[in-house]
C-alpha positions in Angstrom: -6.0 -5.9 22.9 -6.1 -2.5 20.8 -2.7 -1.7 21.6 -0.9 -4.6 22.8 1.7 -4.6 20.0 2.4 -1.1 21.0 3.4 -2.1 24.8 6.8 -3.6 23.4 9.6 -0.9 23.0 11.6 -1.8 19.9 8.0 -2.1 18.2 7.3 1.5 19.3 10.8 3.0 18.1 10.2 1.3 14.7 6.6 2.5 14.4 7.7 5.8 14.7 10.4 5.4 12.5 7.7 3.9 9.8 5.5 6.7 10.6 7.9 9.7 10.0 9.1 7.8 6.6 5.5 7.0 5.4 4.5 10.9 6.1 8.0 12.1 3.8 6.7 9.7 1.3 3.1 10.8 0.5 4.4 14.3 1.3 6.6 13.5 -1.8 3.9 11.7 -4.0 1.9 14.4 -3.9 4.4 16.9 -5.1 5.5 14.5 -7.6 1.9 14.1 -8.8 1.1 17.9 -9.0 4.9 18.2 -10.6 3.7 16.2 -13.2 0.9 17.9 -14.4 2.6 21.0 -14.3 5.3 19.9 -16.6 3.0 18.1 -19.0 -0.8 18.5 -18.4 -1.1 14.7 -19.1 -2.9 12.1 -17.7 -1.0 9.8 -19.8 2.2 11.2 -18.8 0.8 10.9 -14.7 0.1 7.0 -15.3 3.7 6.9 -16.5 4.7 8.3 -13.1 2.7 5.9 -11.4 4.0 2.9 -13.3 7.4 4.2 -13.0 6.9 4.1 -9.1 5.5 0.9 -8.8 7.1 -1.1 -12.0 10.7 -2.1 -10.1 8.7 -3.6 -7.3 7.6 -6.5 -9.6 10.9 -8.2 -9.4 12.7 -6.6 -6.6 9.6 -7.5 -4.2 10.6 -11.2 -4.6 13.9 -10.3 -4.6 13.2 -8.5 -0.7 11.4 -11.7 0.3 14.3 -14.0 -0.3 16.5 -11.3 1.5 14.2 -11.1 4.2 14.4 -14.9 4.6 18.2 -15.2 5.0 19.9 -11.9 6.2 20.1 -9.1 8.3 16.5 -7.7 8.3 17.3 -4.4 10.3 20.8 -3.7 8.3 18.5 -4.3 4.9 16.1 -1.8 6.0 19.0 0.6 6.9 20.5 1.0 3.6 17.1 1.1 2.0 16.3 4.0 3.8 19.6 5.8 3.2 19.5 5.3 -0.3 16.2 6.7 -0.4 17.6 10.0 1.2 20.0 10.6 -1.4 17.4 9.9 -4.1 14.7 12.2 -2.7 17.3 15.1 -1.7 18.6 14.9 -5.0 15.6 15.0 -6.6 14.3 17.9 -4.9 17.6 20.0 -5.1 17.0 19.5 -9.3 13.4 20.7 -8.7 14.4 23.9 -6.4 17.5 25.1 -9.3 15.1 24.3 -12.2 16.8 21.3 -13.5 14.4 19.1 -13.5 12.3 17.2 -16.1 9.6 15.0 -16.9 12.1 12.1 -17.7 14.5 12.7 -15.3 11.2 12.7 -12.5 10.6 9.7 -14.3 14.0 7.9 -13.5 13.4 9.6 -9.8 10.2 7.6 -9.4 12.0 4.4 -10.9 14.5 4.2 -8.4 12.9 4.9 -5.3 10.3 2.0 -6.2 13.3 -0.6 -6.6 13.8 0.3 -2.7 9.7 0.7 -2.1 9.8 -3.4 -4.0 12.6 -4.6 -1.6 11.4 -2.6 1.1 8.1 -4.4 1.6 8.9 -8.1 2.8 11.7 -7.0 4.7 9.6 -5.0 6.6 6.7 -7.0 7.0 8.9 -10.0 8.2 10.4 -7.9 10.6 7.4 -7.4 12.5 7.6 -11.3 13.4 10.9 -10.2 15.4 9.9 -6.9 17.1 6.3 -8.3 18.2 6.1 -12.0 17.9 3.5 -14.3 16.8 1.0 -13.4 19.4 0.9 -9.2 18.9 1.8 -10.2 15.0 -2.4 -9.4 13.8 -2.5 -6.3 16.2 0.7 -5.1 14.6 -0.2 -5.7 11.3 -3.3 -3.8 11.5 -1.7 -0.7 13.3 0.8 -0.8 10.3 -2.5 0.0 8.3 -3.3 3.0 10.7 0.7 3.6 10.3 0.3 4.1 6.7 -2.5 6.0 6.5 -1.6 8.6 9.6 1.2 9.4 6.8 -1.0 9.8 4.3 -3.5 11.9 6.4 -0.9 14.5 7.2 1.7 14.4 4.1 -0.5 15.3 1.3 -2.1 18.6 3.4 1.6 19.3 4.1 2.2 18.8 0.3 -0.4 20.5 -0.4 0.7 24.0 1.8 4.3 23.8 0.8 3.3 23.5 -2.8 1.0 26.4 -2.5 3.7 28.6 -0.8 6.9 27.6 -1.6 6.7 25.0 -5.0 7.1 21.6 -5.2 11.1 21.0 -4.4 10.7 21.3 -0.8 7.9 17.7 -0.8 11.0 16.2 -1.9 13.3 17.6 0.5 10.9 16.5 3.1 10.8 13.4 2.0 14.7 13.0 2.3 15.1 14.5 5.5 12.1 11.7 6.9 14.6 9.1 5.6 17.3 10.4 7.4 15.1 10.2 10.7 14.4 6.6 10.0 17.6 5.9 9.3 19.3 6.7 13.2 15.7 5.5 15.1 17.1 2.2 13.4 20.4 2.1 14.8 18.3 2.9 18.9 16.5 -0.4 18.0 17.8 -3.4 20.5 18.3 -6.7 18.9 18.6 -8.6 22.0 14.7 -7.7 22.7 14.0 -9.3 19.4 11.2 -12.0 20.0 12.5 -15.8 18.9 12.0 -16.0 14.9 9.8 -19.2 13.4 11.7 -22.1 14.8 12.8 -23.4 11.1 16.6 -22.2 11.1 17.6 -25.7 10.1 15.3 -25.7 7.2 14.1 -22.3 6.2 17.2 -21.6 3.7 16.1 -24.7 1.7 12.8 -23.4 0.4 13.0 -21.7 -3.2 11.1 -19.4 -4.4 9.7 -22.0 -6.9 9.0 -24.4 -3.7 6.8 -21.0 -2.3 5.2 -20.4 -5.7 4.0 -23.9 -5.9 2.6 -24.0 -2.2 0.8 -20.5 -3.2 -0.6 -22.0 -6.0 -1.7 -24.6 -3.9 -3.6 -23.3 -0.9 -6.4 -21.0 -2.1 -7.1 -19.9 1.3 -3.6 -17.6 0.6 -4.2 -17.1 -3.0 -7.3 -16.0 -3.4 -7.2 -12.9 -1.3 -3.8 -12.0 -2.6 -5.3 -12.3 -5.9 -8.5 -9.8 -5.0 -6.6 -7.4 -3.1 -4.2 -7.1 -6.0 -7.0 -6.8 -8.7 -8.8 -4.2 -6.6 -5.4 -2.3 -6.6 -5.0 -2.2 -10.4 -8.6 -0.8 -11.2 -8.0 2.5 -8.8 -8.5 1.7 -5.3 -5.9 3.9 -4.1 -7.2 6.8 -5.9 -4.8 9.1 -5.4 -4.5 9.7 -9.3 -7.8 9.6 -9.8 -8.2 12.3 -7.4 -5.4 14.3 -8.8 -7.2 14.2 -12.1 -10.5 15.3 -10.3 -8.8 17.9 -8.5 -7.0 19.5 -11.4 -9.0 19.0 -14.4 -12.8 18.2 -13.0 -13.1 20.8 -9.8 -9.9 22.9 -10.5 -8.9 23.4 -6.8 -5.6 24.8 -5.2 -2.8 22.3 -4.4 -4.1 22.6 -0.7 -7.7 21.6 -1.5 -6.2 18.4 -3.2 -3.9 17.6 -0.2 -7.3 17.8 1.6 -9.0 15.0 -0.5 -6.3 12.7 -0.4 -5.9 13.4 3.4 -9.7 12.5 3.8 -9.3 9.3 2.2 -6.9 8.5 4.5 -8.7 9.3 7.6 -11.2 7.1 6.2 -8.7 4.2 5.8 -7.5 4.9 9.1 -11.1 4.5 10.8 -11.3 1.4 8.7 -8.2 -0.2 9.8 -9.0 0.6 13.9 -12.7 -1.0 12.9 -10.7 -4.1 11.8 -8.1 -4.0 14.8 -11.3 -4.0 17.6 -13.2 -6.5 15.4 -14.0 -10.1 16.5 -15.4 -11.1 13.3 -13.7 -13.8 11.3 -11.7 -12.2 8.5 -11.9 -14.6 5.7 -12.8 -14.8 2.4 -16.5 -14.0 2.9 -15.4 -11.1 5.4 -13.4 -9.8 2.1 -16.1 -10.3 -0.2 -18.6 -8.3 1.9 -15.9 -5.3 2.0 -15.9 -5.5 -1.8 -18.9 -5.3 -2.4 -19.4 -2.4 0.0 -16.4 -0.5 -1.2 -18.0 -0.9 -4.9 -20.9 1.1 -4.0 -18.8 3.4 -2.3 -17.2 3.7 -5.8 -19.6 4.7 -7.5 -20.9 7.1 -5.2 -17.7 8.7 -5.3 -18.0 8.7 -9.3 -21.1 10.4 -9.2 -20.0 13.1 -6.7 -21.5 16.3 -7.9 -18.9 18.8 -6.5 -16.2 19.2 -4.5 -17.3 18.6 -1.2 -19.6 15.3 -1.8 -16.5 13.9 -3.6 -14.4 14.5 -0.4 -17.3 13.0 1.9 -17.4 9.9 -0.5 -13.4 9.5 -0.3 -13.7 8.8 3.1 -16.0 5.9 3.4 -14.1 4.8 0.3 -11.1 4.5 2.3 -13.1 3.3 5.2 -13.9 0.1 3.1 -10.8 -0.3 1.4 -8.5 -0.9 4.9 -11.0 -4.3 5.2 -10.1 -5.5 1.8 -6.1 -4.8 2.7 -6.1 -6.0 5.9 -8.1 -9.4 4.5 -5.1 -10.3 2.3 -2.5 -9.6 4.9 -4.4 -11.5 7.7 -4.9 -14.4 5.0 -1.0 -14.8 5.1 -0.1 -14.4 8.6 -2.9 -17.0 9.4 -2.5 -19.6 6.8 1.1 -19.4 4.9 4.0 -21.8 6.0 6.3 -19.8 8.1 9.1 -21.7 6.1 7.4 -19.6 2.8 6.6 -16.3 5.0 8.9 -13.6 3.3 9.0 -15.5 -0.2 5.2 -15.2 -0.1 5.5 -11.6 1.2 7.5 -10.9 -1.4 5.3 -12.4 -4.2 2.4 -10.5 -3.0 4.0 -6.9 -3.0 5.6 -8.3 -6.0 1.9 -8.5 -7.4 0.4 -5.7 -5.6 3.4 -3.1 -7.2 2.6 -5.2 -10.4 -1.0 -3.9 -10.3 -0.3 -0.5 -9.9 2.1 0.2 -12.5 -0.7 -1.6 -14.7 -3.6 0.5 -13.5 -1.5 3.5 -13.5 -1.3 3.9 -17.5 -4.5 2.3 -18.1 -6.8 4.8 -15.5 -4.6 7.4 -17.5 -5.7 6.2 -21.2 -9.6 6.2 -19.5 -9.3 9.3 -18.5 -7.7 10.9 -21.5 -9.8 9.3 -24.0 -13.3 9.5 -22.3 -13.2 11.6 -18.9 -11.8 11.4 -15.5 -15.2 9.9 -14.2 -15.1 7.3 -16.7 -12.3 6.0 -15.0 -13.9 5.9 -11.3 -16.8 4.2 -12.9 -14.8 1.5 -14.1 -13.1 0.8 -10.6 -16.7 0.6 -9.2 -18.1 -2.3 -11.8 -14.7 -4.3 -12.2 -15.0 -4.5 -7.9 -18.7 -4.9 -8.3 -17.8 -7.9 -10.3 -15.0 -9.3 -8.1 -17.6 -9.1 -5.3 -20.2 -11.1 -6.8 -17.6 -13.8 -7.8 -16.2 -14.4 -4.2 -20.0 -14.4 -3.2 -20.7 -17.1 -5.6 -17.5 -19.2 -4.6 -18.2 -18.8 -0.6 -21.9 -20.1 -1.1 -20.4 -23.1 -3.6 -17.3 -24.0 -1.1 -19.9 -23.9 1.8 -22.4 -26.1 -0.1 -19.5 -28.6 -1.2 -18.3 -28.7 2.8 -21.8 -29.5 3.9 -22.4 -32.5 1.1 -18.6 -34.0 2.2 -20.1 -33.9 6.1 -23.1 -35.5 5.1 -21.6 -38.4 3.2 -19.2 -38.7 6.1 -22.0 -39.4 8.4 
């Protein structure tokens, strides 16, 4: 059922907390990108901010996976949100008082990146306690809707705030969203948790290296994770490239830029809901098809002649991107051994953040050395290549399975 996870009272509260926090995050992210270009006018500097934002997650997401398997996830999320409130609010004050510099902004992005890295695997593991195994796939799809609702409203809000009050309110709004999330977390009733995986006597014995070996030996989990991370590295998020297109190609206002990011999020919401309702098998073949559609759409985005056609193509880019992301999430849900669940989420998020941290400077360099559109074409070609490789792999696997079946008969 489409709303099965949302019938759970604890999940409803957590969903609201996450939605408000996500709204604040994307409000700040747009303000942060705009402020970076105000301070430096450099695509490379924007790439460094993106790297600082995601680089800490390379290490801390893995650590977050270990914490998720061993400690009270609600308490961890409480302190992460409180820390985020402090950093975002202090940065907003520095911007408002005129004391912000590019290097301070870089440090702020790095610190929030630490909290984001730990948060990811803890949050994903916490869903099991809130909704149980049965409704977990539905909860993961609604999580993507949640993420993109924040991306839908946050950038428009940021654009309006920047146009009328400057960039500082975007940081203050994010600080306030963290504080609201802290309060809502205190209202979640732990006595209504669903049973965790029945592995308590064993689960703390599995080490990170055990989980890495397990992941290496299970391609049904490894391949979707690798594909999602690679496509993320070449610019699937499109927020950075959209910032550069808005400022350097179309030369539009902050509100018009915020609208672009929101259009992308609207497409992602539609894509998430389509996957939540589908009866299709979400496997490697499904991932390959979505990657192919994404590549085709990416070429259209790169070729868009004006602001309005660019906005239209962004909707479809968001739509197909969600099929790719949810395939990675579902591969863990369906195929990962519960003993490694938190750690694999940590590894996955760590790799994803590493991909974003690597992709930011790379796309910034391409944009500044060649053109902004060149960075979009680069992403389209790379994704098309991955789609073709997946198609060949699926056909070869099907052929080998058929041969094995015939030999057994």
